[in-house]
Structure formats: structure tokens, C-alpha cells
KEGU-459672 format. One record per atom (N, C-alpha, C): chain; y negated, z, x. Coordinates in nm, 4 decimals, always signed. Example, Ala and Ser with C-alpha at 12.3 -4.5 7.8 and 13.67 -1.06 7.14 Angstrom:
<sites>
(site "A",(+0.5690,+0.7800,+1.3190)),
(site "A",(+0.4500,+0.7800,+1.2300)),
(site "A",(+0.3300,+0.7800,+1.3200)),
(site "A",(+0.2250,+0.7080,+1.2850)),
(site "A",(+0.1060,+0.7140,+1.3670)),
(site "A",(-0.0030,+0.7870,+1.2900)),
</sites>
This chain:
<sites>
(site "A",(-11.6716,+11.4465,+11.1859)),
(site "A",(-11.6032,+11.4237,+11.0589)),
(site "A",(-11.4480,+11.5078,+11.0178)),
(site "A",(-11.4896,+11.5481,+10.9211)),
(site "A",(-11.3495,+11.6533,+10.8360)),
(site "A",(-11.2786,+11.5594,+10.7725)),
(site "A",(-11.1384,+11.5862,+10.7707)),
(site "A",(-11.0998,+11.4542,+10.6492)),
(site "A",(-10.9535,+11.5797,+10.6229)),
(site "A",(-10.9493,+11.5408,+10.4756)),
(site "A",(-10.8355,+11.6065,+10.3944)),
(site "A",(-10.6742,+11.5985,+10.4627)),
(site "A",(-10.6168,+11.5938,+10.3785)),
(site "A",(-10.4846,+11.5972,+10.4458)),
(site "A",(-10.4286,+11.4721,+10.3381)),
(site "A",(-10.4910,+11.4801,+10.2351)),
(site "A",(-10.4351,+11.3697,+10.1465)),
(site "A",(-10.5025,+11.1975,+10.2094)),
(site "A",(-10.6485,+11.2511,+10.2209)),
(site "A",(-10.7058,+11.1677,+10.3199)),
(site "A",(-10.6148,+11.0778,+10.4451)),
(site "A",(-10.5841,+11.1822,+10.5158)),
(site "A",(-10.4796,+11.1399,+10.5961)),
(site "A",(-10.3346,+11.0202,+10.5867)),
(site "A",(-10.3404,+11.1060,+10.5123)),
(site "A",(-10.1761,+11.0453,+10.4438)),
(site "A",(-10.1841,+10.8879,+10.3566)),
(site "A",(-10.3311,+10.8659,+10.3246)),
(site "A",(-10.3148,+10.7317,+10.2793)),
(site "A",(-10.4022,+10.6389,+10.3510)),
(site "A",(-10.4203,+10.7035,+10.4857)),
(site "A",(-10.4192,+10.5704,+10.5550)),
(site "A",(-10.3270,+10.5059,+10.6080)),
(site "A",(-10.2184,+10.5162,+10.5660)),
(site "A",(-10.0989,+10.4430,+10.5877)),
(site "A",(-10.0363,+10.3823,+10.4869)),
(site "A",(-10.1204,+10.3227,+10.3868)),
(site "A",(-10.1477,+10.2783,+10.3037)),
(site "A",(-10.1794,+10.1489,+10.3539)),
(site "A",(-10.1260,+9.9681,+10.3502)),
(site "A",(-10.1558,+9.9033,+10.3787)),
(site "A",(-10.3294,+9.8407,+10.3441)),
(site "A",(-10.3122,+9.8873,+10.2310)),
(site "A",(-10.4440,+9.8467,+10.1607)),
(site "A",(-10.5662,+9.9482,+10.1908)),
(site "A",(-10.5811,+10.0250,+10.2833)),
(site "A",(-10.6704,+10.1067,+10.2824)),
(site "A",(-10.6506,+10.0813,+10.4104)),
(site "A",(-10.5316,+10.0346,+10.5072)),
(site "A",(-10.6066,+10.1034,+10.6159)),
(site "A",(-10.6556,+10.0393,+10.7310)),
(site "A",(-10.6869,+9.8851,+10.6867)),
(site "A",(-10.8102,+9.7727,+10.7740)),
(site "A",(-10.9611,+9.8808,+10.7135)),
(site "A",(-10.9477,+9.9858,+10.6501)),
(site "A",(-11.1097,+10.0046,+10.6814)),
(site "A",(-11.1092,+10.1122,+10.7470)),
(site "A",(-11.2137,+10.0669,+10.8314)),
(site "A",(-11.2481,+10.1243,+10.9713)),
(site "A",(-11.3684,+10.2680,+10.9379)),
(site "A",(-11.3194,+10.3374,+11.0424)),
(site "A",(-11.3569,+10.4973,+11.0698)),
(site "A",(-11.5343,+10.5102,+11.0725)),
(site "A",(-11.5679,+10.3780,+11.1456)),
(site "A",(-11.7593,+10.3303,+11.1570)),
(site "A",(-11.7936,+10.2976,+10.9904)),
(site "A",(-11.7593,+10.3086,+10.9174)),
(site "A",(-11.8075,+10.2243,+10.7543)),
(site "A",(-11.7828,+10.3097,+10.7796)),
(site "A",(-11.6579,+10.4117,+10.6993)),
(site "A",(-11.6605,+10.5454,+10.6238)),
(site "A",(-11.8070,+10.6030,+10.6989)),
(site "A",(-11.8475,+10.5987,+10.7958)),
(site "A",(-11.9298,+10.6969,+10.8430)),
(site "A",(-12.0484,+10.6771,+10.7746)),
(site "A",(-12.0443,+10.5212,+10.8461)),
(site "A",(-12.1971,+10.4050,+10.7793)),
(site "A",(-12.2193,+10.4663,+10.6137)),
(site "A",(-12.1020,+10.5004,+10.5199)),
(site "A",(-12.1297,+10.4687,+10.3754)),
(site "A",(-12.2018,+10.6202,+10.3736)),
(site "A",(-12.1478,+10.7395,+10.4420)),
(site "A",(-12.1020,+10.8873,+10.4207)),
(site "A",(-12.2895,+10.9256,+10.4746)),
(site "A",(-12.3451,+10.8308,+10.6058)),
(site "A",(-12.4614,+10.8422,+10.6514)),
(site "A",(-12.5941,+10.8208,+10.5597)),
(site "A",(-12.5226,+10.6178,+10.5006)),
(site "A",(-12.6550,+10.5471,+10.4483)),
(site "A",(-12.5969,+10.4616,+10.2777)),
(site "A",(-12.5964,+10.5734,+10.2378)),
(site "A",(-12.5508,+10.5874,+10.1403)),
(site "A",(-12.6687,+10.4501,+9.9905)),
(site "A",(-12.6015,+10.3297,+9.9203)),
(site "A",(-12.7161,+10.2862,+9.8462)),
(site "A",(-12.6457,+10.3786,+9.6979)),
(site "A",(-12.5973,+10.4467,+9.7168)),
(site "A",(-12.5498,+10.4679,+9.5415)),
(site "A",(-12.4694,+10.6650,+9.5214)),
(site "A",(-12.5502,+10.7458,+9.5069)),
(site "A",(-12.4501,+10.8866,+9.4999)),
(site "A",(-12.4471,+10.9351,+9.3982)),
(site "A",(-12.3477,+10.9445,+9.3592)),
(site "A",(-12.2833,+11.0023,+9.2269)),
(site "A",(-12.2466,+11.1364,+9.2642)),
(site "A",(-12.2348,+11.2926,+9.1488)),
(site "A",(-12.1370,+11.4161,+9.1872)),
(site "A",(-12.0051,+11.4029,+9.0417)),
(site "A",(-11.9268,+11.3941,+9.0488)),
(site "A",(-11.8088,+11.4603,+9.0172)),
(site "A",(-11.8220,+11.5119,+8.9185)),
(site "A",(-11.7432,+11.5523,+8.7902)),
(site "A",(-11.7660,+11.7180,+8.7154)),
(site "A",(-11.7246,+11.7963,+8.8172)),
(site "A",(-11.5961,+11.7955,+8.8817)),
(site "A",(-11.5662,+11.8543,+8.9883)),
(site "A",(-11.6444,+11.8876,+9.1776)),
(site "A",(-11.7451,+11.8297,+9.1271)),
(site "A",(-11.8519,+11.8620,+9.2712)),
(site "A",(-11.8070,+11.7591,+9.3718)),
(site "A",(-11.7427,+11.6690,+9.3525)),
(site "A",(-11.6734,+11.5514,+9.4375)),
(site "A",(-11.8306,+11.4695,+9.4852)),
(site "A",(-11.8727,+11.4433,+9.6034)),
(site "A",(-11.9539,+11.3071,+9.6163)),
(site "A",(-11.9116,+11.2236,+9.6192)),
(site "A",(-11.9158,+11.1086,+9.5245)),
(site "A",(-11.9088,+11.0015,+9.5596)),
(site "A",(-11.9784,+10.8682,+9.5879)),
(site "A",(-11.9995,+10.8429,+9.7144)),
(site "A",(-12.1179,+10.7392,+9.7724)),
(site "A",(-12.0591,+10.6266,+9.7827)),
(site "A",(-12.1217,+10.5007,+9.7468)),
(site "A",(-12.1355,+10.3484,+9.7979)),
(site "A",(-12.2393,+10.3463,+9.8792)),
(site "A",(-12.1795,+10.1776,+9.9629)),
(site "A",(-12.2655,+10.1454,+10.0645)),
(site "A",(-12.1743,+10.0038,+10.0515)),
(site "A",(-12.1999,+9.8617,+10.0755)),
(site "A",(-12.1855,+9.7531,+10.0967)),
(site "A",(-12.1410,+9.7781,+10.3050)),
(site "A",(-12.0070,+9.6350,+10.3151)),
(site "A",(-11.9565,+9.6685,+10.4252)),
(site "A",(-11.9710,+9.5151,+10.4705)),
(site "A",(-12.0663,+9.4380,+10.5208)),
(site "A",(-12.0728,+9.3062,+10.5525)),
(site "A",(-11.9545,+9.2915,+10.6372)),
(site "A",(-11.8425,+9.3380,+10.6934)),
(site "A",(-11.7877,+9.2940,+10.7873)),
(site "A",(-11.6674,+9.2908,+10.6687)),
(site "A",(-11.6314,+9.3181,+10.5969)),
(site "A",(-11.5644,+9.3405,+10.4809)),
(site "A",(-11.6349,+9.2803,+10.3567)),
(site "A",(-11.6609,+9.1813,+10.3701)),
(site "A",(-11.7063,+9.0556,+10.3070)),
(site "A",(-11.8100,+9.0511,+10.1906)),
(site "A",(-11.8951,+9.1603,+10.2577)),
(site "A",(-11.9834,+9.2059,+10.1492)),
(site "A",(-11.9621,+9.3164,+10.0329)),
(site "A",(-11.8018,+9.3856,+10.0434)),
(site "A",(-11.7609,+9.4416,+9.9468)),
(site "A",(-11.8339,+9.6500,+9.9620)),
(site "A",(-11.8256,+9.6651,+9.8498)),
(site "A",(-11.8975,+9.7591,+9.8156)),
(site "A",(-11.7855,+9.8729,+9.8857)),
(site "A",(-11.8168,+9.9601,+9.9652)),
(site "A",(-11.6642,+10.0694,+10.0151)),
(site "A",(-11.7587,+10.2111,+9.9685)),
(site "A",(-11.6388,+10.2621,+9.8813)),
(site "A",(-11.6588,+10.4205,+9.8265)),
(site "A",(-11.6184,+10.4795,+9.8837)),
(site "A",(-11.6929,+10.6145,+9.9439)),
(site "A",(-11.6136,+10.7561,+10.0035)),
(site "A",(-11.6413,+10.8276,+9.8687)),
(site "A",(-11.5311,+10.9572,+9.9114)),
(site "A",(-11.5511,+11.0703,+9.8338)),
(site "A",(-11.5130,+11.1373,+9.9252)),
(site "A",(-11.6386,+11.2148,+9.9015)),
(site "A",(-11.6669,+11.3520,+10.0110)),
(site "A",(-11.6215,+11.5205,+9.9058)),
(site "A",(-11.5533,+11.5976,+9.9091)),
(site "A",(-11.5819,+11.6867,+9.8912)),
(site "A",(-11.7054,+11.7894,+9.8812)),
(site "A",(-11.7189,+11.9036,+9.8014)),
(site "A",(-11.8193,+11.9625,+9.7284)),
(site "A",(-11.9165,+11.9917,+9.8433)),
(site "A",(-11.8811,+12.0037,+9.9366)),
(site "A",(-11.8776,+12.0575,+10.1447)),
(site "A",(-12.0382,+11.9881,+10.1487)),
(site "A",(-12.0038,+11.8767,+10.1106)),
(site "A",(-12.0527,+11.7430,+10.1363)),
(site "A",(-11.9837,+11.6418,+10.2834)),
(site "A",(-11.8783,+11.7581,+10.3325)),
(site "A",(-11.9038,+11.7142,+10.4733)),
(site "A",(-11.7397,+11.6413,+10.5331)),
(site "A",(-11.6187,+11.6722,+10.4043)),
(site "A",(-11.5007,+11.6511,+10.4145)),
(site "A",(-11.4414,+11.5792,+10.3266)),
(site "A",(-11.4588,+11.4323,+10.4013)),
(site "A",(-11.3794,+11.3020,+10.3467)),
(site "A",(-11.2709,+11.3082,+10.3191)),
(site "A",(-11.2725,+11.3239,+10.1103)),
(site "A",(-11.0835,+11.2916,+10.0606)),
(site "A",(-11.0223,+11.1886,+10.0347)),
(site "A",(-11.1042,+11.0666,+10.0211)),
(site "A",(-11.0852,+10.9250,+9.9471)),
(site "A",(-11.1304,+10.8540,+10.0476)),
(site "A",(-11.1305,+10.6488,+10.0562)),
(site "A",(-11.2117,+10.5996,+10.0254)),
(site "A",(-11.1185,+10.4699,+9.9930)),
(site "A",(-11.2014,+10.3547,+9.9392)),
(site "A",(-11.1739,+10.2529,+9.9216)),
(site "A",(-11.2661,+10.1305,+9.9160)),
(site "A",(-11.2137,+10.0350,+9.9395)),
(site "A",(-11.3048,+9.9222,+9.8738)),
(site "A",(-11.3295,+9.8371,+9.7374)),
(site "A",(-11.4023,+9.8536,+9.6790)),
(site "A",(-11.4131,+9.7823,+9.5656)),
(site "A",(-11.5040,+9.6377,+9.5938)),
</sites>
């Protein structure tokens, strides 16, 4: 998996440090929902049982491979 510099810097935030890379990969590979933003970035969602079934949203760059952001909602 590829990551933007923004993704790498956000890994330091306490509210995002608990998000495991395996969860992100799961959302990218098996989303339950996907939407394309106006700028071409791709939003994907999936529930994470290990996080109390909260949804994890992952933002990919238009290439569909590079992870730009992620957060639990």
C-alpha cells in the first residue's frame, strides 16, 4: 500500500493512532460503500468490529492505490 505524506503525518494524531493498517487495507479491499469526490478522490467505508463496529472511512487518491486519509466515524 502507498501513502501520501499527509497520511504519514496524521498517524501521529492521538485520535488516529489507534487505527490499524490491517483495518485500512480491509476497507480498501472490501468496502461496503464507495463514493467519488469531485476532485477524483475515492471514499470507501466499512465497519470495523474491533473498534466497536464503528465505520472506518478511507480516502484514496484518484489512482485508487494511494491512501490519503482515514478516520473512524
